[in-house]
C-alpha positions in Angstrom: 24.9 -15.1 -12.3 23.9 -18.6 -12.9 21.1 -19.6 -14.8 19.2 -18.2 -17.9 20.1 -14.3 -17.9 16.5 -14.1 -20.0 14.5 -16.1 -17.4 16.6 -14.2 -14.9 15.2 -11.1 -16.8 11.6 -12.1 -16.9 11.0 -13.0 -13.2 12.5 -9.2 -12.2 10.0 -7.7 -14.7 7.0 -10.0 -13.2 8.1 -9.5 -9.7 8.3 -5.3 -9.9 4.3 -5.9 -11.8 3.6 -7.5 -8.9 4.8 -5.2 -6.6 3.2 -2.2 -8.3 -0.3 -4.2 -8.6 0.1 -4.7 -4.9 0.5 -0.7 -4.4 -3.1 -0.3 -6.5 -4.9 -3.3 -4.6 -4.0 -1.4 -1.3 -5.7 1.7 -2.5 -8.4 0.3 -4.2 -9.4 -1.8 -1.0 -8.8 0.8 1.3 -11.6 2.8 -1.1 -13.9 0.1 -1.3 -13.3 -0.3 2.6 -12.8 -4.0 1.5 -10.7 -4.3 5.3 -10.4 -8.5 5.3 -8.7 -7.9 1.5 -6.9 -5.4 2.1 -5.2 -7.0 5.5 -4.9 -9.8 3.1 -2.2 -7.9 1.5 0.2 -8.1 4.8 2.9 -10.9 5.3 1.6 -13.6 8.3 3.4 -10.7 10.4 3.4 -7.8 8.3 3.4 -4.6 10.2 1.8 -1.1 9.3 2.3 2.0 11.1 0.2 5.1 10.1 1.4 7.4 12.7 -1.1 8.6 14.7 -3.7 6.6 13.2 -2.1 3.5 14.6 0.0 0.6 14.6 -0.6 -3.1 14.0 1.1 -6.5 13.6 -0.8 -9.2 11.0 -3.3 -9.2 9.3 -6.2 -9.8 11.8 -4.7 -6.6 13.6 -4.3 -4.7 10.4 -8.4 -5.5 9.5 -9.5 -4.2 13.1 -7.0 -1.0 13.1 -8.3 -0.4 9.7 -12.3 -1.0 10.8 -11.8 1.2 13.3 -10.1 4.0 11.7 -10.5 3.7 8.2 -14.2 4.7 7.4 -15.0 3.1 4.0 -15.8 4.3 0.6 -15.8 7.7 -0.2 -12.2 8.6 -1.2 -10.0 8.0 -3.9 -6.3 7.1 -3.5 -3.8 7.8 -6.3 -1.2 5.7 -6.2 2.1 7.1 -7.9 5.9 7.1 -8.5 7.2 3.7 -7.3 10.5 3.4 -6.5 11.4 -0.7 -5.8 14.7 -2.1 -5.2 14.5 -6.0 -5.3 16.9 -8.1 -4.0 15.6 -12.0 -4.2 12.3 -12.7 -2.3 12.7 -8.8 -0.1 12.2 -5.8 -1.6 12.3 -2.0 -0.2 9.9 0.3 -2.0 8.6 4.3 -1.3 5.4 5.3 -3.4 3.5 8.3 -3.4 -0.1 8.4 -2.6 -2.8 11.5 -2.6 -5.8 11.3 -1.4 -8.9 12.6 -3.1 -12.2 13.5 -1.2 -15.6 14.1 -3.9 -16.9 17.1 -1.4 -20.0 16.8 -4.1 -19.4 16.0 -8.1 -18.4 19.2 -8.9 -16.0 20.3 -5.9 -13.6 17.2 -5.5 -10.8 18.2 -2.8 -7.3 16.8 -2.1 -7.4 15.5 1.4 -3.8 14.7 1.9 -0.6 13.7 0.2 2.1 11.7 1.4 4.2 8.5 0.9 4.9 5.0 2.3 8.3 3.6 2.9 7.6 -0.3 2.3 9.5 -3.2 3.1 8.2 -6.5 1.1 8.4 -10.1 1.2 7.6 -13.3 -1.0 5.5 -15.0 1.0 4.2 -18.4 -0.4 5.2 -17.3 -3.8 3.1 -13.9 -3.8 4.3 -10.4 -2.7 3.0 -8.9 0.6 3.9 -5.9 2.6 6.2 -6.9 5.7 6.2 -3.6 7.0 4.5 -0.2 5.6 4.8 3.1 7.5 3.0 6.0 6.0 4.1 9.1 6.1 1.6 13.1 5.5 3.5 15.8 3.4 0.4 17.7 3.0 -2.0 17.4 5.8 -6.1 17.1 5.1 -7.2 20.3 3.5 -11.0 19.0 3.4 -12.9 21.4 5.8 -15.9 19.8 7.6 
C-alpha cells in the first residue's frame, strides 16, 4: 500500500459512513414520497430491480417507476444490518429492511421484511447505487 496509512483508513471510514447514509436516505426519501430525490441516489446508469414491482434504469426511469408503484408517505422503512465490502470506487453491500405500516396510531403493523443486494459506485465524488436488487423475506401482513 502506498501513501499515508492513516489517510487511507480515514478515507475508508468516510466511505463506509457515506454508504450507510445512502441506505438511510433511500428509506427516508421513499417514506416521504420524494421520488425525484430518491432517484438521485442512483448512478446515471443505475438500475433498480424490485421483483414484481418492476425494473428501471437511470434516475428518470426509476423516478417514473416509483411514482407508478410507490405511493407516498404512510410507511416507515427501518434499514438495518448493513454489510459493506469496499473495493476502491466500487462496493458491494447487503442491507435488511422492514416496512412498518401505521394502520392507526394504536396498532402499527409490520408490512414486509426483506433485504437489498447492492452494487455501489463512486460517481462525481459521491456514492450511488449502480444496481439495487430487492428481495422479500416476509410478505405483507397488513390486512386491507
